[in-house]
C-alpha angles and dihedrals in degrees: 000000000000127000122199122188113205127201093267093061093252117137121220118204123201119190124186125190123195111204095189090091095056112120133188120247115257091248095051120116113291096025116139116260127220128210101042120136124209093345096304127100126222109237123201131215103274096212098051101018090232134100117258120260089221110085091204090063095053 
């Protein structure tokens, strides 16, 4: 940020933003996932956060 003081006592602010350093969050779409085995992911029961005890459900 640059500040310039002119002869009338007014201050001029100049702000520059460089968007080339913007990065996506690690959980954004397309981010690599850990913990997958043989190309398939293990999904948990969304309500309880645990896998079901019934093998027919999984």
